[in-house]
N, C-alpha and C positions, 0 to 999 in steps of 0.2 A: 504494500500500500504506500501512499504518499504520506510521509510523516507518521504520526502516532494515532490517527483517527480517520474515520471516513470523511471524505471531502466532497463538497458540492461546488462544481465548476460550471460556469455558464459561458456560452459563446454568444457574442452580440456582433452586430454589423448590419450594414445596409443589404438589401437584396442584391445578390451577385458578389458578395464579399468572400464567399467560400466557407462561411462559418459551419454550414451543415456538413460539408466534407471533413473539415478539421475536427468538428465535434465527434464524428464517427471514428476518426483515426485515434483521437486521444482516448475515447471510451474503450476502444479495443486494446490499446496499449496498457491501460491501467486496470482493466477488468471492471469497468464501471457500467451501471445502468445508463443507457442512452435514451433520452426522451426529448420531446420538442413541444413548444408552445406556439400557436394554439395546437391542440392535439394531445396525444399521449394517453387519453382515457376515452371511454365511449362517449361521454358528454363532450369532451374536447373535440373529437372527430366531428360530431354534429355541429358544434359551434364553428369549427374551422370551415365547414361548408358554407355556413351563413356569412362568416366574416370575409372569406377569400373568394368564394365562387359567386357571391351575390345572388344566392338562391331566392332570397326574399325581397329582392329589389333594393332600393336605396336605404342605407342606414344613416341615421343621424350620428354626428360625430360622438356625442355623449353616449349613445347606445353602443357604438363600436367600442368605446373605452370600457364600458361596464361589462360587455360580453367578454372582452379580453380578461378582465379581472375575474369574472365568473369561471372562465376556463382555468385561470391560474389557481383559484381557490380549490377547485376539484383536483387539479393536478398535484398540488402540494399535499392535500389530505390523503389522496389515494395512492400516490407514487413516491413523491420525494421524501416526505417525513418517514414513512415506513421503511423505505430502502436505507436511509441513513441510520435509522435506529437498528436495522439488521446488521450494520457494520460494513455496508458496501458503498463505494463511491457512486455519485450521481453526476453525469454530464448532461447538461440541458442546452438545447438549441433554442435560444431566446428565453427571456425572463422579464423582470420588472423594467430593466433598462429599455427594452423594446417599446413598452407602453409609454414610457416617458418620451422617447424619441419620436415614435410614430403618432401617438395620440396627443401628447403634450406639445412637442415642437412642430411636428408635421401638420396636425389638425389645428394647432394653435389653441389648445385648451389650457386650462390652468395647470401648469407643470407640477407644482407642489401637491395639488389635489389629486392629480393622476397618480403620482408616486405614492401618496398616502393611501389611496384606495387599494392599490396593489399590495402594499405592505400589510394592510389590514386583512386582505384576502388570504394571505399566506401566513398569518400569525407572526409577522415580522421575521420570517425565515429568509435570511440573506445568504448569498453564496460566499464561499471562502475566497473565490477568485472569479473575476469577470474578464474574459479575453475578448477584447474588441479588435476584430480584424478590419483593418483600414485599407480601402482601395479607392482610387479616384473614380469619379462618376462615369467616365468613358469606359473604364475597365469593367465596372459593375454592370453597365448597360449592355456591353458586349457579351458578358457571361450569361445574363438573363435570357437573352434571345426573345422568342415569342412562342406561344401566346403568353400573356401575363395575367396574373390574378388581379382582383379588384384593387388591392392596395398597391401592387407593383405598377399599375397603370395610372396612378394618381398624378403623374406629371413631373417635369424636371424640377420646378420650384419646390414641390413637396419633397422630393428625394434629397435635395440640397439641405432643406431644413432638417430633415431626419438625420443626415450625416453630421450636421453641426450639432444636433441634439445629442448624438452619441458622444461626440468629443466633449461637450459640456458636462455630461454625466461622468466621463472619465476624469475630467478635471475636478469635479465636485467631490469625488471619492477616490483619490489616487492610491490609497493603501489597499483598496479592494480591486481596482481596475488596472489592467495593463493593456497598452495599445501595441498591437503587433502588425507589422507590414504584411498585408495579405496579397501583395502582387507577386507574380512569378509562378514557378512550377509548384505543384502540390507538395512534392517532397521538400522543397526549400522552405515553404511556409510551415510545414509540419515541424521541421527542425527548429524554426524560430519559436513556434508555440511551445514545444517541449522545453526549450531553454528557459522561456518565461515561466512555465509552470514549475520547473525545478528551482528556479531562483526564488520564487514567491512561496512555494509550499514545501520545499525540501526534496531531498533525493529519495527515490523509492527504496523501501526496505523490505 
């Protein structure tokens, strides 16, 4: 394991940053449960369809934020808390930082309120480490390709606000967040991520 107890590690970043790929690689390396938000539970899968596929038509921005928090509450209660209590690491693809970046900065809702709602939803369970994979907008757009989901298709200005939001969150909590260059080959990014994880959480034992 990493250090002396089970660790909760989150990957954040804009769409196309490579976070899902790197989350999977790290989870495999350390034997962690790999999960994602929205999703990861039966309720989460249903909410993901509403949030990303636009099954129910247009969503109000506040409704989007609350549905994300509902997904997170179920996810924490059903998966994250029990897995950590069992002694196993958890690696999660998106967490509270995504709500702050996408619904707070991107949708321009009240940032502190968005953060507080998510923290309440998960009973103040915070990750040991948040890895922010940073890529420029052109790289992210090229990686995403098409078709895009409802949030990915929100436009250039929205995506730039989201990227700025992630960097604001990293600056807000530098002891918990680490920014890793997400550009280049998958193996190169994986090596950078692993170096950052070891520096912050210790050498595997």
